[in-house]
C-alpha positions as CSV (number, residue, x, y, z in Angstrom):
1,M,0.6,20.6,9.3
2,K,-2.5,18.9,8.3
3,P,-1.9,16.2,4.9
4,K,-3.8,16.6,2.0
5,K,-6.4,14.2,0.7
6,N,-4.6,12.3,-2.1
7,L,-2.0,11.3,-0.6
8,I,-2.1,7.5,0.6
9,T,-0.8,6.2,3.7
10,R,-0.2,2.6,4.5
11,K,-3.1,2.7,7.0
12,D,-5.0,4.0,4.0
13,L,-4.2,1.6,1.6
14,M,-5.4,-1.1,4.3
15,K,-8.6,0.4,4.7
16,D,-10.0,0.6,0.8
17,T,-8.2,-3.2,-0.1
18,S,-9.0,-4.8,2.8
19,A,-5.5,-6.8,2.7
20,P,-3.8,-7.5,6.2
21,Y,-0.9,-5.2,7.7
22,W,1.8,-8.1,6.3
23,V,0.5,-7.6,2.4
24,I,1.5,-4.4,2.6
25,A,4.8,-4.1,4.2
26,H,5.5,-7.3,1.8
27,M,4.4,-5.3,-1.5
28,T,6.8,-2.1,-0.2
29,L,9.4,-4.2,0.5
30,T,10.0,-6.0,-2.1
31,N,9.0,-2.9,-3.9
32,Q,5.5,-3.5,-6.0
33,L,4.7,-0.6,-4.7
34,P,4.9,2.8,-6.4
35,R,6.0,5.2,-4.1
36,I,5.5,9.2,-3.9
37,H,7.8,9.5,-1.0
38,K,9.9,7.2,0.4
39,A,9.8,7.0,4.5
40,M,13.3,7.7,6.0
41,G,12.7,6.6,9.4
42,K,10.9,6.5,12.4
43,G,7.9,8.9,12.7
44,D,8.4,9.0,8.1
45,S,5.4,7.6,6.6
46,N,5.7,6.0,3.1
47,I,3.3,7.8,0.8
48,Y,2.0,5.6,-2.3
49,H,1.1,6.5,-5.6
50,P,-2.7,6.4,-5.9
51,H,-2.3,3.6,-8.5
52,A,-1.3,1.4,-5.9
53,I,-5.2,0.8,-4.1
54,Q,-5.6,-1.2,-8.1
55,I,-2.5,-3.0,-7.6
56,V,-2.8,-4.6,-4.1
57,K,-6.7,-5.4,-5.2
58,D,-5.0,-7.4,-8.3
59,Y,-2.3,-9.3,-5.6
60,L,-5.3,-10.1,-3.3
61,K,-7.0,-11.5,-6.0
62,R,-4.9,-13.1,-8.2
63,N,-3.3,-14.8,-4.8
64,E,-7.2,-15.8,-4.2
65,D,-7.7,-17.2,-7.5
66,N,-4.5,-19.1,-7.1
67,H,-6.1,-20.7,-3.5
68,E,-8.9,-22.8,-5.0
Protein backbone atom coordinates (compact mmCIF):
# COMPACT_ATOMS: atom_id res chain seq x y z
CA MET A 1 0.00 0.00 0.00
CA LYS A 2 1.51 3.34 -1.07
CA PRO A 3 0.98 6.38 1.15
CA LYS A 4 -1.13 9.19 -0.21
CA LYS A 5 0.62 12.38 -1.34
CA ASN A 6 -1.23 14.63 1.12
CA LEU A 7 -0.14 12.66 4.21
CA ILE A 8 2.54 14.48 6.20
CA THR A 9 4.88 12.49 8.43
CA ARG A 10 7.53 13.72 10.86
CA LYS A 11 10.16 13.27 8.15
CA ASP A 12 8.14 15.50 5.79
CA LEU A 13 7.78 18.15 8.50
CA MET A 14 11.52 18.12 9.14
CA LYS A 15 12.26 18.42 5.42
CA ASP A 16 9.71 21.16 4.70
CA THR A 17 10.51 23.32 7.74
CA SER A 18 14.22 22.55 8.40
CA ALA A 19 13.23 21.86 12.00
CA PRO A 20 15.35 19.41 14.00
CA TYR A 21 13.83 16.15 15.19
CA TRP A 22 13.52 17.24 18.81
CA VAL A 23 11.42 20.30 17.92
CA ILE A 24 8.87 18.12 16.10
CA ALA A 25 8.95 15.59 18.95
CA HIS A 26 8.44 18.34 21.57
CA MET A 27 5.58 19.93 19.66
CA THR A 28 3.94 16.53 19.16
CA LEU A 29 4.24 15.53 22.81
CA THR A 30 2.82 18.87 23.96
CA ASN A 31 -0.09 18.60 21.49
CA GLN A 32 0.88 21.74 19.58
CA LEU A 33 0.61 20.01 16.19
CA PRO A 34 -2.70 18.87 14.71
CA ARG A 35 -2.66 15.20 13.80
CA ILE A 36 -4.90 13.27 11.45
CA HIS A 37 -3.71 9.94 12.85
CA LYS A 38 -2.06 9.34 16.22
CA ALA A 39 0.56 6.58 16.20
CA MET A 40 -0.57 3.53 18.15
CA GLY A 41 2.80 1.85 18.57
CA LYS A 42 5.98 0.73 16.89
CA GLY A 43 5.81 0.87 13.10
CA ASP A 44 2.84 3.22 13.11
CA SER A 45 3.50 6.85 12.16
CA ASN A 46 1.87 10.07 13.26
CA ILE A 47 0.15 11.69 10.30
CA TYR A 48 0.02 15.45 10.63
CA HIS A 49 -2.53 17.88 9.27
CA PRO A 50 -1.15 20.12 6.47
CA HIS A 51 -1.47 23.16 8.77
CA ALA A 52 1.29 21.64 10.94
CA ILE A 53 3.93 22.93 8.48
CA GLN A 54 3.00 26.56 9.09
CA ILE A 55 2.68 25.98 12.83
CA VAL A 56 6.25 24.64 12.99
CA LYS A 57 7.56 27.52 10.85
CA ASP A 58 5.85 30.05 13.13
CA TYR A 59 7.25 28.30 16.22
CA LEU A 60 10.79 28.38 14.82
CA LYS A 61 10.48 32.04 13.83
CA ARG A 62 9.08 33.01 17.23
CA ASN A 63 11.96 31.27 19.01
CA GLU A 64 14.51 32.76 16.62
CA ASP A 65 13.17 36.27 17.34
CA ASN A 66 13.41 35.66 21.11
CA HIS A 67 17.08 34.70 20.90
CA GLU A 68 18.20 37.86 19.13
